[in-house]
N, C-alpha and C positions, 0 to 999 in steps of 0.2 A: 694252649695259650695263644694270644694274638699280640702282634707288635703294633703299637700306635705311635704316631708322630704328631705332636701338638706344637705349633710354632706361632710366634709373633715376629714378623720381620719387616724390613724396609719396604717391601713391595706392597704389602696390604695394610699394615698398621702404622707405618711411618717410623722415623727414627726417634721421635719423642716418646712414643709408646714403648718402643724397644728399650730405650734408655731407662724409662720408669721401671720396667720389669727386670732389666739387667742388674739393677741395684739389689735385687732379691736373690741373686744366684748363689751366694755363699751358703753352703750346707743345705741347698734346696732339695737335693735328692733324698736324703734321709728324712727330712721334714715332710716331704711329699708322701713317702711311703707310710709314714705314721698317720698322716691325714687321710689317705685313701688306702686303707689296709688291704684291699683286694689286690693291689699292685704287687707283682712279683719282682720287678726291677725297674730302675730308672737311670738314664744317662742324661745329664744336663749339659747342653752345648750353648755357651754364651759367647757371641762374637760381637764385632763392631756393628753388625746390622741385623742381629737376630737373637732371640732366645728360643731354643728348640728343646723339647722334652721328648726323648725316646723312651717309651714305656712298654713294659711287658705285663699284660693284663689277662685274666681268664676270659675265655670265649663267652662265658655267661654274663660278662659285664658289657652292656651296650655302649657303643662308641659315643653316642650322644650324652649318656649319663656321665661317662668318664670325662668328656670335654667340659661339661657343666661343673662337675666337682672340682676339676683342676683349675678352671677359670675362677671359680669362687675362692679357692684357696689362694691363688696368686693375687687376686684383688685384695683380700684381707691382708696378705703379707706386704703388698706394695703400699697400702694406705693404712698404716697403723695409727689411726687417729680416733680416739674414743668419742670425740664430739662430732664426727662426720661419717656419713655412709660411704662405704668403699666404692671407688669408681670402677665400673664394670671393665673386665678384661676380655678383649676379643682374641680368640685363637683360631687359627686355621688347622684343621684336623685331617689326618689320613689314617687308615688302618689296613692291616694285612699287607698284600702285595703293593698297594698304593703307598703305604708308609715306607716300605722298603725301597721302592722306586724313588720317592722323594728324598730319602736319606742318601741314596747313592748319588742322586743328582746334586744334592747339597755338598757332599764330600768332593765331587768333581768340580765344584765351583760354578755349576750351572745356575744356581739360585742366588749367587752372590751379587753384591753391588758392582763388582768388576767380574764379569763372566769369565770363568776359567782360572780364577786365582787359586794358587796352590796352598796358601796358608791354612785354608779351612780344613784340609785333610789332616794336617798336624794338630789343629785345635780339637778335632774330633777324637783323635787318638789320645790326646791328653785328657779329654773329658771321660773317656773310657777308663783311663788309669785312676782318675779321681773317684769314679764310681766304684772301682774295685777297692780302693782304699777305704771308702765309706760304706762298703758292703751293700751296695745297691745294684751291683752288676749281675744280671742273670746270664745263664749260659746262652740263651737265644740272642740277647742283646749283644753279648760279646761277639758271637758269630756274625751278627749283622754289621757291626762296626768294622770288624776285620775284613769282611767282604766288601764293605764300602771303600776301604782303603785300596783294595785290589781294583775295584771299578775306577777309582780316581786315578790310579797309576796307568791303567789302560787308556783312559781318556787323554791323559797327558802325553802318552807315548804315540797314540794314533791320530791325534788332532794337533793343531797349532794353538789351541786355546791357552796353554800354559806358558806361552812364550814371554820373553822379557816385556815388562810394562803392564802385564795383566795381573795387577794386584792393587789393593787399596794403598799399600805403602808406596809402590812405584808411581802410581798416579799422583799421590800427594807430594812425593819428592819432586816430581817433574813440575808440578804447580809452583812449589817453593823456588825451584831453580829459575823460574821466569823473573824473579825479583832479586836475584843474586848474580855476582860475577861467576865465571866458570867454577863449577863445584869442586874441581880438583884442589883449589887453593883455599877453600872455606873451612872454618872451624865449626864443628857441629857438636851440640850437646843433646844427648838422648835422656829423657826422663822416663824411667821405668825399665823393668828387666823381664817383662813377660814375653809372650809369643811374638807379638808385633815388634818388640824391641830387637829380637834376633833377626826378623825379616828386614827391619830397618837397616841394621848394620850391613846385611847382605846387599840391599839395594844401593846403599851409599858406596860400598866398596866397588860395586860394578861400575859406578860412575867416577871412580878414581879418587874418592875422598879418603884421606889418610888420617886427618886430625879429628878424632872422634873421642868424646868423653861421655861418661854415663853417670847419672845420679839416681839414687833410689832412697826413699825414706826407710826402707828395710835394710837388712845387712847383706843383701844379695848383690849389691853393685860391684864389690871387689871380685867375687867369684865370676860374675858375668864379664867383667872387664878383663881379667887375667885370661880367661878361656878364649878371648877374641882379640887380644892385643890392644885393648883400649885403656883409657885413663879413667880411674874411678874418682868420683867427686863426692865428698861428704857434705853434711849440712853446713858446716862452717865455711866451706869453699864454694858453696853454691852461688852466692851473689857475684863473686869474682868470675866464676865460670859463665854465668849469664851475661855479664858485661863483656866478656871476651869472645862470645859466640857470634857467629853470623847467622846460624840456623839452629833453632831449638825444636826438637821433635818430641812430643809427649805421647805416650801410649800406655798409661796406667789404667784409667777408667775404673777407679775404685769408688766412685760416687761423690767425691768432693774435690774441688779444684786444688791443685798443688802449687800452681803458678798464679799468685794473686797480683792485683794491680800494684800494691805496695812493693811487692818483690821485683816487679818488672820495671817500675819507674826509674830506678838508678841505672839499670842496664840500657834502657831506651835513650838515656842522655848521651850514650856513646855513638848514637846513630843520628844522621841528619834528619831534622824535622820535615824537610821537603820531600822525603821518601826516596831520595837518590840511591841510598844503600841502607834500607831499613833492617832492623832486627826481625827476621822472619821466624814466626812461630807456627809450626804445623801441629795442630791438635788432632790426633787420630783416635782419641778416646770417645766412646759412645756417650758416656756420662762425663762431661767436659772436665779436662785436667786444667784448663785455663779459664779464668774468669772472663766473662763476655766483655767487661769494661776494659780489658787489656787491649782489645782491638781498636779502641778509640784513642790510644796514646800516640802522641807524635813520635815518629821514628820507628813505629812497630807495624808490621804487616801480619795479621792473624788469619790463618787458613784453617777452617774447621771441617768436620766430617761432611756436613751438607755441601760445602764448597767442592770437596773431593767428589761427592756423588754426582754433582752437576757436570763434572769434567771427565767422567768415565767414558772411555772410548767404546764404541759399539763393536760387538763381536761379529765376525763373518757368519752369515746365515748357514752356509754349508758345513762349517766346522761345528756349529751348535747342533745341526741336524745329525751329523755323524756321532757326536757325543751322546745325544739323546738315544740314538739307536743302540749304542754300547751299553748305556744304562739299562735299557729295557732287556737286552740280552743277559746282562749280569743279574738283573732282578729275577728273570725266569729261572736262571741257573740256581740262584740262591734259594728260591722257593722249592725247587726240586730237592736240593740238598737238605733243606729244613724239614721237608716232609719225610725224607728218609731218616733223618735223625730222630724224628718223633717215634720211630719204631724201635729205637734203641732199648727201651724197657722190655719190649716183647722179645727181642733177640737175646737179651741178658737172661730173661726168665726161661726161654727155651734152652739156652746153653746150660743153665743151672739144673733144669729138669733132666737133661741127658746126663749131666755129670753125676746126679744122684743115682740114676739107673746104673751107670758104670761102677760107682762105688759099691752099690749093693751086690753086683755080680762079682766084683773083686773080693768082697767079704766072704762070698760063698766058696771061693777057691781053697783047695787044700795045699798048703805050702809045706814041703818036706825038704829039710836041709837048704832052705832058701830058694827052692825051685818048685815050679808048678808043672804037673804032668801035662804033656801036650794034648792028650785027650780031654782032660778036665778043662784046659784053656779053650779048646774048640767048642766043647759043650757050653761053656759060659758065654762065648761069643754068639753061638746060635740062639741061646736063650735070650740074650740081650737084644738080638735082632728081632726075635719073635715078639718081645715085649714092645719094641719101638714100632713094629709094623702092625700091631694088633688093631689099633683104632683106625689107621688109614685103610686097612683091609676091610674092616666092618663097614666103614663109611663108603667104600667103593661099592660094595654089594647093595647097601641101603640106597645109594644114589641111583644105581641101575634099576632097582625094584621100583623106585619112585619116578622113573622115567627121566632122571637127571644125570644119566651116565656121561653124556657129552660135557655137561657143566663140570663134572669131576675131572674129566680128562683135560679140559681147557685150563683148569686151575693148577694142573701139574706143572705147567710152564713156569708159573710164579713160584711154586714151592720147591721144585726139584731142579729146575733148569730145562732148557730146550732139548738138550741131548738125551738126558734120562727120560724125559717125558715122551720123546719120540719112540724110544724103545718100548715104553709101557703102552703107548697107543698101538704099536705093532702087535704086542701081545694081546691087546683087547680085540683087535681086528681078527687075529687068528682064532680067538675063542668065541667069535660071534656065532650065536645059534641060528637055526634055520629061520626063525622069526625076525632075525636082524637085530636082536637086542644085544648090545655090547656089554660084556662082563669084564671090567678092568681087573687085572691081577697085578697089584703093585709088586715089582721086583721079580715077578714070575719068569720073565724072559731072560734074567741075568744069571 
């Protein structure tokens, strides 16, 4: 099997294209496996600036064909209009070690809008849990995501990229703070309870904000609020909460605005039209949570994701270089581990074969009063050893007769280990005939 990573992100396709595809993310994994039956597994990672598909496909499936099939599926899914042709979807693709490297770099925040952000690692782990729940998580994909988390932690520990301020949330909050009095005394309303909502609470608390409320159309607001010491707001109390807020931060991104112009107009009346102290609304959702028209209301300052993107601070080049080196080291390590794991069926089969031989010899033993005669046990062990050594012995002589005795000896390092192989090579040298032809005798020197 081969790991593939297909992505549409802010760097290549732009935020509008990502938003269009982001609306298709619900149940995307199972639907994709049904549409492309060759796939063994799929993990769907949807963030504020990307839709990435981590796929496990057979080696016989060409990467170009997979990319074309998945792009076509996404185009049909994103444009379900019977009267119009689907708009083409552009995807960037990696496969094999390249896909693993890109995954690790993504988890470490190196491909994010804010280089080094930590939220992406948590989003990737949640994507893996969803894939497990939807039965689209293959063993290789699970190992890749788990190792990506390891690489992300190492980058965070060994570089300064994950420092305060290096996240979309932090940059957005800092932008909002420019239009507000000191944040410590502001009242904040968070709309949404997803991954970015938790990061938002953390960012606000770091800046001394204590008056935080949370609203959600679902029933998760209360549990989210209780676990973090916040105030939960229901639908009936939402207008009053908006009117009393200094800063509203939205991070739902479910495909349709939750804060409409009609809903914000009453709240805007509580703020001066001259912009002296506006109602600041920070929309961190890729698919807007706030209607664009809200931004033109007197007394409102709307900050959206493109505005955050333009304000992102540049990362220091040496930190990024160090992080890239870590990613490449972890990629090489993972590829070695994965190659080893692919021998698991061989190892299991070998162990099973030996276990069968042991059971056959045990069945031959004569048991008297629950005991086995020592001589019988010794004979059974010698018979077992002879059976296990029969083919290696025949192969040794055949290799020597074919002039490949050295190849056989070299292979012993892999099969038996260096120490035992050295003993066997000594035995072969001791048994070299006058013509110089080595005759390996497995086990003969022991």
